[in-house]
C-alpha positions in Angstrom: -19.8 -6.4 3.9 -20.9 -3.5 6.0 -20.3 -5.4 8.8 -17.0 -6.9 7.6 -15.9 -3.0 7.4 -16.6 -2.0 10.6 -15.3 -5.1 12.9 -11.7 -4.4 10.6 -12.0 -0.8 11.4 -12.5 -1.1 15.1 -10.1 -3.4 15.3 -7.5 -0.9 13.9 -9.2 1.7 16.4 -7.5 -0.2 19.4 -4.6 0.7 17.9 -4.5 4.0 15.9 -6.2 6.7 17.0 -7.3 9.9 15.1 -6.7 8.5 11.6 -9.8 8.3 10.8 -9.2 9.3 7.1 -6.0 6.9 6.6 -7.6 3.9 7.9 -11.0 4.4 5.2 -8.3 5.1 2.7 -6.3 1.5 3.1 -10.0 0.5 3.4 -10.8 1.7 0.4 -7.8 0.9 -1.3 -7.9 -3.1 -0.4 -11.4 -3.7 -1.3 -10.4 -2.0 -4.3 -7.8 -4.3 -4.8 -5.3 -2.0 -6.0 -2.0 -0.9 -4.5 -1.0 1.6 -1.6 0.9 3.8 -1.2 1.1 5.9 2.5 3.6 8.9 2.5 3.5 10.9 5.6 6.2 12.4 7.6 7.5 10.3 10.6 5.2 10.0 13.3 2.3 9.7 12.3 1.9 5.7 12.6 2.0 5.0 9.0 3.6 1.5 9.6 1.6 0.8 12.4 -1.7 1.7 10.8 -0.5 -1.3 8.0 0.4 -3.6 10.7 -2.9 -3.0 12.2 -4.8 -4.0 9.1 -2.5 -6.7 8.4 -3.1 -7.7 12.2 -6.8 -7.4 11.7 -7.1 -9.6 8.4 -5.4 -12.2 9.3 -2.3 -11.7 7.3 1.5 -11.1 6.6 3.0 -7.8 7.0 6.5 -6.9 5.7 7.2 -3.0 4.5 9.7 -1.4 1.9 11.8 1.8 4.3 11.8 4.6 1.3 15.5 6.6 1.1 16.3 9.1 -0.7 17.5 6.9 -3.4 14.8 5.1 -3.9 11.6 5.9 -6.1 8.3 4.7 -6.6 8.9 4.1 -10.2 11.8 1.3 -8.3 8.9 -0.4 -6.8 6.6 -0.2 -9.5 8.2 0.0 -12.6 9.0 2.1 -15.3 6.5 3.4 -18.0 8.3 2.9 -21.5 7.1 5.2 -24.4 7.3 3.2 -28.0 7.4 5.4 -31.5 7.0 2.7 -33.2 3.7 1.5 -31.5 2.5 4.4 -30.2 2.1 2.6 -26.9 3.2 3.0 -23.7 4.5 -0.5 -21.7 5.9 -1.0 -18.3 8.9 -1.8 -17.7 8.6 -3.9 -14.4 11.6 -3.8 -11.8 13.0 -6.4 -9.7 11.4 -5.3 -6.7 8.1 -5.5 -8.6 8.3 -8.9 -8.9 9.6 -9.6 -6.0 6.5 -8.2 -4.4 4.2 -9.8 -6.8 5.3 -13.4 -6.5 5.5 -13.2 -2.9 
């Protein structure tokens, strides 16, 4: 597994320079089977890094462009409290259903 991770990192480093923490974070999220939200100011190679990871893995890359009126909950869904049961549940959005069904 270590060789596979190093091979992916080396492929990404051919395209991304000086973003070791970003590359490591992307791989940790991938290995942990988690979701990855990459945030930052323009020009930090966020899209390029994700694209390089997708190419290194041989998978398709798609991107959602956030705008000032788009909130993370528009993608992930909203946690709703049910006072009768005392539990939270997630109300999934159309984006969430689209992303997870692809």
